[in-house]
C-alpha positions in Angstrom: 146.2 95.1 58.4 147.5 94.2 61.8 151.2 93.9 62.6 150.5 92.9 66.2 147.8 90.7 67.7 145.4 92.2 70.2 144.7 90.7 73.6 141.7 88.7 72.5 143.7 87.2 69.5 146.6 86.3 71.8 144.2 84.6 74.2 142.6 82.6 71.5 146.0 81.5 70.1 147.3 80.6 73.5 144.2 78.7 74.4 144.5 76.6 71.2 148.3 76.1 71.8 147.7 74.9 75.3 145.0 72.5 74.1 147.4 71.1 71.5 150.2 70.7 74.0 148.0 68.9 76.6 145.4 67.0 74.5 147.0 66.4 71.1 150.8 66.3 71.1 151.3 63.5 73.7 149.2 61.2 71.5 150.1 62.3 68.0 152.7 59.6 67.3 150.4 56.8 68.5 147.4 58.1 66.5 149.6 58.2 63.4 150.9 54.6 64.0 147.5 53.2 64.8 145.6 55.2 62.2 143.3 56.4 65.0 140.8 59.2 64.3 140.5 61.1 67.7 136.9 62.1 67.5 136.7 62.4 71.3 139.6 64.9 71.4 138.1 66.9 68.6 134.8 67.2 70.5 136.8 68.5 73.4 138.2 71.2 71.1 134.7 71.9 69.9 133.6 72.5 73.5 136.2 75.4 73.5 134.6 76.9 70.4 136.8 75.3 67.7 134.1 73.3 66.0 132.5 76.3 64.5 135.2 79.0 64.6 133.7 81.4 62.0 130.1 80.2 62.2 127.6 82.7 63.5 126.9 82.5 67.2 123.1 82.1 67.0 123.7 78.4 66.1 126.5 77.8 68.5 129.4 79.1 66.5 132.2 81.2 67.8 131.7 84.1 65.3 135.4 84.7 65.0 137.4 86.0 62.0 139.5 84.2 59.4 142.6 85.7 61.1 141.4 84.2 64.4 141.0 80.9 62.6 144.5 81.0 61.1 145.9 81.5 64.6 143.9 78.6 66.0 144.8 76.1 63.2 148.5 77.0 63.4 148.4 76.5 67.2 146.5 73.2 66.9 149.0 72.0 64.3 151.9 72.3 66.7 150.3 69.3 68.3 149.4 67.4 65.1 148.9 68.9 61.7 146.6 66.0 60.7 144.1 66.7 63.5 144.2 70.4 63.0 143.7 70.0 59.2 140.6 67.8 59.8 139.1 70.3 62.2 139.7 72.9 59.4 137.9 70.8 56.9 134.9 70.3 59.3 134.8 74.1 59.8 134.9 74.7 56.0 132.0 72.3 55.3 130.0 73.8 58.2 130.7 77.4 57.0 129.1 76.5 53.6 125.9 75.6 55.4 126.0 78.7 57.5 126.7 81.0 54.5 124.6 79.4 51.8 121.9 77.4 53.7 118.4 78.4 54.5 117.5 79.3 58.1 115.9 75.9 58.4 119.1 74.2 57.2 121.2 76.2 59.5 119.1 75.4 62.6 118.9 71.7 61.6 122.6 71.1 61.2 124.8 73.8 62.7 124.2 73.5 66.5 125.4 69.8 66.3 128.2 70.6 63.9 129.6 73.4 66.0 129.6 71.0 69.0 131.0 68.3 66.7 128.2 66.0 67.8 127.9 65.7 64.0 131.1 65.7 62.0 131.3 66.9 58.4 133.3 66.0 55.3 133.8 68.1 52.2 133.3 66.2 48.9 134.5 67.8 45.7 137.4 65.7 44.2 136.6 62.7 42.0 138.8 60.0 40.3 138.8 62.0 37.1 138.3 65.5 38.5 141.0 66.9 40.8 142.6 70.1 39.8 139.9 70.4 37.0 137.1 70.4 39.6 134.6 71.9 37.1 134.8 68.6 35.2 133.2 66.5 38.0 130.7 63.9 36.9 128.8 62.7 40.0 125.2 63.2 38.7 122.2 64.2 40.7 119.1 63.6 38.6 115.9 65.3 39.7 112.9 63.0 40.4 110.1 64.9 42.1 111.2 66.1 45.5 114.4 64.1 45.4 117.7 64.0 43.6 119.0 60.5 42.6 122.8 60.4 42.9 125.3 58.3 41.0 129.0 58.7 40.9 132.1 58.6 43.1 134.1 61.1 45.1 137.8 60.4 45.8 140.3 61.3 48.6 137.6 62.4 51.0 138.9 63.3 54.5 137.0 61.6 57.3 134.8 59.6 54.9 133.3 56.6 56.6 133.7 58.1 60.0 131.8 61.4 59.6 128.0 62.1 59.7 127.4 64.8 57.2 128.7 65.0 53.6 128.7 68.4 51.8 128.8 67.2 48.2 129.3 69.0 44.9 127.2 67.2 42.2 126.2 67.8 38.6 122.6 68.8 38.3 122.9 70.5 34.9 125.1 70.7 31.8 128.9 70.3 31.7 131.1 73.0 33.2 130.9 75.0 36.4 127.4 76.3 35.8 125.9 72.8 36.0 127.1 72.1 39.6 125.0 72.2 42.8 125.7 71.5 46.4 123.9 69.0 48.6 124.1 68.2 52.3 123.8 64.5 52.7 123.4 62.2 55.7 126.3 59.7 55.5 123.8 56.9 56.4 121.6 57.5 53.3 120.8 54.3 51.5 122.9 54.1 48.4 125.9 55.9 50.0 128.9 53.6 50.6 132.6 54.1 51.2 135.9 52.6 49.9 138.7 51.2 51.9 140.7 53.5 54.1 143.6 54.6 51.9 147.1 53.7 52.8 148.9 57.1 52.8 152.3 58.7 53.3 151.0 60.9 56.1 147.7 62.2 57.5 147.2 58.8 59.1 145.2 60.2 62.1 142.3 60.9 59.8 140.7 58.3 57.4 140.6 59.0 53.7 138.2 57.1 51.6 136.2 57.2 48.4 132.5 58.0 48.7 130.3 56.1 46.3 126.7 57.0 45.3 124.5 54.3 43.8 121.0 55.5 43.2 121.1 57.4 46.5 118.0 59.5 47.1 118.5 63.0 48.6 115.7 65.5 49.2 115.8 68.6 47.1 115.4 70.4 50.4 119.0 69.5 51.2 120.4 71.6 48.4 122.4 74.7 49.4 121.2 77.7 47.5 119.9 77.5 43.9 120.8 74.9 41.3 124.0 75.8 39.4 125.8 77.8 42.1 127.6 74.8 43.6 131.0 75.6 42.0 130.8 79.1 43.4 130.1 77.6 46.9 133.0 75.2 46.5 135.5 77.9 45.5 134.3 80.3 48.2 134.9 77.6 50.7 138.4 76.9 49.3 139.5 80.5 49.8 139.3 79.9 53.6 140.4 76.3 53.3 143.6 77.4 51.6 144.4 79.8 54.4 143.7 77.1 57.0 145.9 74.5 55.4 148.7 77.1 55.1 148.3 77.8 58.8 148.4 74.1 59.6 151.7 73.9 57.7 153.1 76.8 59.7 152.1 75.1 63.0 153.7 71.8 62.0 156.9 73.5 60.8 157.1 75.6 64.0 156.9 72.4 66.1 159.7 70.9 64.0 161.8 74.1 64.5 161.2 74.0 68.2 162.3 70.4 68.4 165.4 71.3 66.4 166.3 74.1 68.8 166.1 71.7 71.7 168.0 69.0 69.9 170.9 71.3 68.8 171.2 72.6 72.3 171.8 69.1 73.7 173.6 67.3 70.9 177.4 67.6 70.6 179.8 67.0 67.7 183.5 67.6 67.4 183.5 68.8 71.0 180.9 71.5 70.6 177.1 71.7 70.9 175.5 71.8 67.5 174.0 75.2 68.2 177.5 76.6 68.5 178.3 75.9 64.8 177.8 79.1 62.7 176.6 77.2 59.6 173.8 75.6 61.7 173.0 78.9 63.3 172.5 80.4 59.9 170.3 77.5 58.8 168.1 77.8 61.9 167.9 81.6 61.3 166.7 81.1 57.7 164.1 78.6 58.8 162.7 81.1 61.4 162.8 83.9 58.8 160.9 82.0 56.2 158.3 80.9 58.7 157.7 84.4 59.9 157.4 85.7 56.4 154.9 83.0 55.6 153.0 83.7 58.8 152.7 87.4 58.0 151.5 86.5 54.5 148.8 84.2 55.9 147.6 87.0 58.3 147.5 89.5 55.4 145.4 87.2 53.2 143.1 86.3 56.2 142.5 90.0 56.8 141.7 90.5 53.2 139.2 87.7 53.2 137.6 89.1 56.4 137.2 92.4 54.6 136.0 90.7 51.4 138.7 92.6 49.4 138.6 92.2 45.6 142.0 90.5 45.6 141.2 88.2 48.5 141.1 85.0 46.4 144.4 85.8 44.8 146.0 86.5 48.2 144.6 83.3 49.6 146.1 81.4 46.7 149.5 83.1 47.2 149.5 82.5 50.9 148.6 78.8 50.4 151.4 78.3 47.8 154.0 80.1 49.9 152.9 78.9 53.3 152.7 75.2 52.4 156.0 75.2 50.5 157.7 77.0 53.4 156.2 74.7 56.0 157.3 71.6 54.2 160.8 72.9 53.6 161.3 74.0 57.2 160.2 70.6 58.4 162.5 68.9 56.0 165.4 71.0 57.1 164.6 70.2 60.7 164.8 66.5 59.8 168.2 67.1 58.2 169.5 68.9 61.3 168.5 66.0 63.5 170.7 63.7 61.3 169.8 60.0 61.6 167.6 60.7 64.6 165.3 62.8 62.5 164.6 59.7 60.4 163.4 57.8 63.5 159.7 57.9 64.3 160.1 58.5 68.0 161.5 62.0 67.5 158.3 63.1 65.7 160.1 65.0 62.9 159.6 62.5 60.1 155.8 62.4 60.9 155.6 66.2 60.5 157.5 65.9 57.2 155.0 63.2 56.0 152.0 65.2 57.2 153.0 68.5 55.6 153.9 67.1 52.2 150.2 66.6 51.2 149.4 70.3 52.1 151.2 71.2 48.8 148.6 69.1 47.0 145.2 69.5 48.7 142.9 72.5 48.7 144.1 73.0 45.1 147.7 72.0 44.2 150.4 74.6 44.4 150.6 74.6 40.6 146.9 75.6 40.5 147.6 78.3 43.0 150.2 79.7 40.5 147.6 79.5 37.8 145.0 81.4 39.9 147.5 84.1 40.7 148.8 84.5 37.1 145.2 84.7 35.7 144.3 87.4 38.2 147.4 89.4 37.4 147.0 89.1 33.6 143.3 90.0 33.8 144.1 93.1 35.8 146.8 94.2 33.3 144.4 94.1 30.3 
């Protein structure tokens, strides 16, 4: 485990932080207000290697580690957690093709995905299958060389604006063993999208239902064998959980930075706010919690890079801790801004709204506790 970043990692982090400051942060409030999905800016990020961070380099990926990815997503989230989180989802879907796809599938999709000429969505959740993902009901019935799909996915990030859908479908019996993974062109006949959801936060990326009505998808678009789709989905979520925790840290760090600047300028009772010991202690606690969560995310990322036996548990721990800490730090930052924190122009309330959903997606934090407790109980038997 590293307790200090090396020169390459510092360079990667600083590159992403500079990109966020120049290309994302100045526009984040407008994107949120206008519900604008900044595909052009994300493609600029991809030109710097952020469209395929941990994709192999023979197809245009950067070939970096999960720790590198955590540094990048935290840095991007200082500009806008919503944009960073979507780039994370795109990377997760692309990684599934890179890891479980055939060579033909890799060559067909990944060069354009890494450049973000094609953009991907990850489709697991359904109206009746959220935390209980193994209960999904979207059916893919085999007919010759095709699957015929019927069903609906819910809360799909980027849906309606993305090109590729990595979809978990039921090809067999009930339970996790009956699930397979298909890569689907979003323009496939029989694929349609619901209205863009009105949400508390994450407004800079669309969220829609994906509806399948007798959509025909070639069997050649399946990743791996039939019945391993749940394994693919869960493997992707290990990294996705780290990424979303890192996005929480980046958003919270931006909120803390704004708070430090505000308390330096704002006066009350004849003193600057940063001269009050009670507020100094609160700021210190915010920074301490953030640093603890950051260290935890790095440890879990290193475990995932090494494929340690406890990597899944550590990723779940880091996701629970990192997203809870990120939201709480942002919420405290809003409080320290007083009434100004509640105004949109200061950018704090947006961070609070964006980070709240991180405690729900990629597996709720209650499910993270369930994963951890099961691993611990199994190990103790």
